[in-house]
C-alpha positions in Angstrom: 136.2 37.9 82.9 134.0 34.9 83.1 132.3 34.5 86.5 131.4 31.1 87.8 129.0 30.5 90.7 129.4 27.3 92.7 126.3 25.9 94.4 126.6 23.3 97.2 125.0 20.0 96.5 122.2 20.4 99.0 121.8 24.1 98.8 118.6 25.7 97.6 118.7 27.5 94.3 117.8 31.2 94.7 114.2 31.9 93.6 113.6 33.7 90.4 113.6 37.4 90.8 110.1 38.9 91.1 108.8 40.1 87.8 108.0 43.6 87.0 104.4 44.3 86.0 105.5 46.8 83.4 108.6 48.2 81.6 108.3 51.4 79.6 111.3 51.3 77.3 113.1 54.1 75.4 111.2 57.1 76.7 112.2 60.6 77.5 111.5 60.7 81.2 110.5 64.0 82.7 112.0 64.2 86.2 112.7 67.0 88.7 116.3 67.0 87.5 115.4 67.4 83.8 114.5 65.2 80.8 116.6 62.0 80.2 116.4 58.9 78.1 115.7 55.9 80.2 113.6 52.8 80.9 111.1 52.7 83.7 110.0 49.7 85.7 106.7 49.4 87.5 105.5 46.9 90.2 102.2 47.0 92.1 101.3 50.4 90.6 104.6 52.1 91.7 107.7 53.1 89.9 110.5 50.8 91.3 113.3 51.3 88.7 114.7 53.9 86.4 117.8 53.0 84.5 119.3 53.5 81.0 118.2 49.9 80.2 116.1 47.5 82.2 116.2 43.8 81.3 114.2 42.3 84.1 111.4 39.9 83.5 108.2 41.7 83.0 104.5 40.9 82.4 104.1 43.8 80.0 106.3 46.1 77.9 105.5 49.4 76.3 107.8 50.8 73.7 107.8 54.6 74.2 109.8 55.2 71.0 111.1 58.5 72.3 107.8 59.8 73.6 107.8 61.9 76.8 107.1 59.9 80.0 105.9 61.8 83.1 103.7 61.2 86.1 99.9 61.3 85.5 98.5 64.7 85.9 96.0 65.5 88.7 93.2 68.0 88.0 92.2 69.4 91.4 89.2 71.3 90.0 86.6 69.6 87.8 82.8 69.8 87.5 81.5 66.4 86.4 77.9 67.3 87.5 76.6 64.0 88.6 74.1 63.1 89.8 71.5 65.3 88.1 73.3 67.2 85.4 75.2 64.7 83.4 74.2 66.4 80.1 76.6 69.2 81.1 79.5 66.7 81.5 79.3 63.4 83.3 81.8 61.3 85.3 82.3 58.8 82.5 82.9 61.2 79.7 84.8 63.7 81.8 87.2 61.1 83.2 87.8 59.6 79.8 88.7 63.1 78.4 91.1 63.5 81.4 92.7 60.2 80.7 93.1 61.0 77.0 95.0 64.1 78.0 97.4 62.4 80.4 95.4 62.8 83.6 95.1 60.0 86.1 93.2 61.6 89.0 90.5 64.4 89.5 89.0 66.2 92.4 85.3 66.9 91.7 83.6 70.0 92.9 80.4 69.8 95.0 78.0 72.3 93.6 76.8 71.2 90.1 75.3 67.9 91.1 71.8 67.6 92.2 71.7 67.3 95.1 75.0 69.2 95.7 77.5 67.5 98.1 76.6 69.2 101.4 76.5 66.2 103.7 77.7 62.7 104.1 74.8 61.1 102.3 75.2 63.1 99.2 78.9 62.5 99.1 78.3 58.8 99.3 75.9 58.9 96.4 78.4 60.8 94.2 81.2 58.4 95.3 79.2 55.4 94.3 78.6 56.9 90.8 82.2 57.7 90.4 83.3 54.2 91.4 81.0 52.8 88.7 81.8 55.3 85.9 85.3 56.9 86.3 88.2 55.4 84.4 90.7 57.2 86.6 91.3 57.8 90.3 89.2 60.5 92.0 88.5 62.4 95.2 85.5 64.6 96.1 85.1 68.0 97.5 82.3 68.8 100.0 80.5 72.1 100.1 80.4 74.9 102.7 77.1 76.9 102.5 74.8 78.7 104.9 73.0 76.1 107.0 75.3 73.1 106.7 77.8 73.8 109.6 76.6 70.7 111.5 77.3 68.6 108.4 81.0 69.4 108.0 82.3 66.7 110.3 80.2 64.1 108.5 81.6 65.2 105.2 85.1 64.8 106.5 84.3 61.4 107.9 82.7 60.3 104.6 85.9 61.2 102.8 85.7 64.7 101.6 89.1 66.1 100.8 88.1 69.7 101.6 85.3 72.2 101.5 84.3 74.6 98.7 82.7 77.9 99.4 81.4 80.5 97.0 81.9 84.1 98.2 79.4 85.2 95.5 76.3 83.9 93.8 77.2 80.4 92.5 74.4 80.3 89.9 73.1 77.2 91.6 70.1 77.9 93.8 70.8 74.9 96.1 74.4 76.0 96.7 74.2 79.4 98.5 76.9 82.0 98.8 78.9 82.2 102.0 78.9 85.8 103.4 81.6 86.9 105.8 79.9 85.5 108.9 79.3 82.1 107.3 82.8 81.9 105.8 84.6 82.8 109.1 82.6 80.3 111.0 83.0 77.6 108.4 86.8 78.2 108.3 87.0 78.1 112.0 85.2 74.7 112.1 87.2 73.4 109.1 90.5 74.2 110.9 89.4 72.1 113.9 88.4 69.3 111.5 91.7 69.4 109.6 89.9 70.3 106.4 91.1 72.7 103.6 88.7 75.4 102.5 88.7 76.4 98.8 87.0 79.7 97.8 85.6 81.1 94.7 86.8 84.6 95.4 84.5 87.3 94.1 83.0 89.9 96.4 79.3 89.4 96.2 78.3 93.0 96.9 80.7 94.5 94.4 79.8 92.0 91.7 76.1 92.7 92.3 76.7 96.4 92.1 78.6 96.4 88.9 76.3 93.9 87.3 73.3 96.1 88.1 75.0 99.0 86.5 75.5 97.1 83.2 72.0 95.7 83.2 70.5 99.2 83.8 72.1 100.2 80.5 70.6 97.2 78.8 74.0 95.6 78.1 74.5 91.9 77.8 77.6 91.7 75.6 81.0 90.4 76.5 82.3 93.9 77.3 79.5 94.2 79.8 80.6 91.0 81.5 84.1 92.3 81.8 82.8 95.6 83.2 80.8 93.7 85.8 83.9 91.9 87.1 86.8 94.4 87.5 89.8 93.1 89.3 88.8 94.6 92.6 85.9 92.2 92.8 88.4 89.4 93.1 90.9 91.2 95.2 88.4 92.2 97.9 87.3 88.6 98.3 90.9 87.3 98.4 91.8 89.8 101.1 88.9 88.7 103.2 89.6 85.0 102.8 93.2 85.5 103.7 92.2 87.5 106.8 90.0 84.6 108.0 92.7 82.0 107.2 95.2 83.9 109.3 92.6 84.4 112.1 91.3 80.8 112.2 94.4 78.8 111.2 92.4 77.2 108.4 94.3 76.1 105.3 93.0 78.1 102.3 93.0 77.5 98.6 91.9 80.2 96.2 90.5 78.7 93.0 91.0 80.1 89.4 92.9 83.3 90.3 92.5 85.5 87.3 94.9 88.4 88.1 98.6 89.0 88.9 97.4 91.3 91.7 95.6 88.3 93.3 98.7 86.2 93.2 100.7 89.1 94.8 98.2 89.1 97.7 98.6 85.4 98.1 102.4 85.5 97.9 102.5 88.2 100.6 100.2 86.2 102.8 102.4 83.1 102.5 105.4 85.2 103.5 103.5 86.0 106.7 103.0 82.3 107.3 99.4 82.1 106.3 98.6 78.7 104.9 97.2 79.7 101.5 97.7 78.2 98.0 96.2 79.1 94.6 95.4 77.8 91.2 94.8 79.5 87.8 93.5 78.4 84.4 95.1 78.4 80.9 92.8 81.1 79.6 93.9 83.5 82.2 97.5 83.0 81.1 96.9 83.0 77.4 93.8 85.3 76.7 93.1 88.9 77.3 90.0 91.2 77.2 90.1 91.4 73.4 90.0 87.7 73.1 87.0 87.5 75.4 85.1 90.1 73.2 85.9 88.0 70.2 85.1 84.6 71.7 82.3 85.4 74.0 81.4 83.0 76.8 83.9 80.5 75.4 86.7 82.8 76.6 85.6 83.1 80.2 85.8 80.8 83.2 
């Protein structure tokens, strides 16, 4: 049926609909409900339309040709090592690699830059570099170490998304390990500041003990590394961090959990209403001890 619209002589013609900035056509959209063929419309950086076919005016069109279309991935744990150690991996090259793999945002860890991000001033320096060099969005972690308790509020005010603590030797002299006393006090203060605390969960005393045993035997091979880090090293640290999270009310995030036993502890704590989350890494899901012996340092986190 033909539709006719009558316009009064003196009426104003409706303005042209606002253009979309981008239409992605003919993609397989990955959604919470599943994968479906559809077009996707974007305006001002936000998805505003999903439909089998979008014919609105647009400034740009991308023909997906059946490729999968999904939200940009966020990597919450990267080490881009600037300022000071860009030869390890810099903000420019690291963010470009992330973008090439479908990532659109990263959270950079505080310890491998020089200086590490332990106060507001060092965070501002890293942020300025990231604003100049990164090709994707970013956020920055601050550090929790012995001696910087009075800097935590400044880190929050400067924009730190949370605090990272090492429960063992970090390998970076300027980023000291947080023992039980430091971690408890840091988490207590973080809770009051509304900051998350992320922990590298390895018991420092146990790790040192097992490492000394292997070194005394003159061993430096991959099997010696595995022997120096039995699962209990991780579990003991996770238990302590969970205890402090429950005691202080601090939100806790356990980074690169390497064992199912560790996840079991975290799951149990969550059932007891402790605010704790976790992450893991692909190699913990895909590799085993034999692979580490074969690959060497490439196979470890």
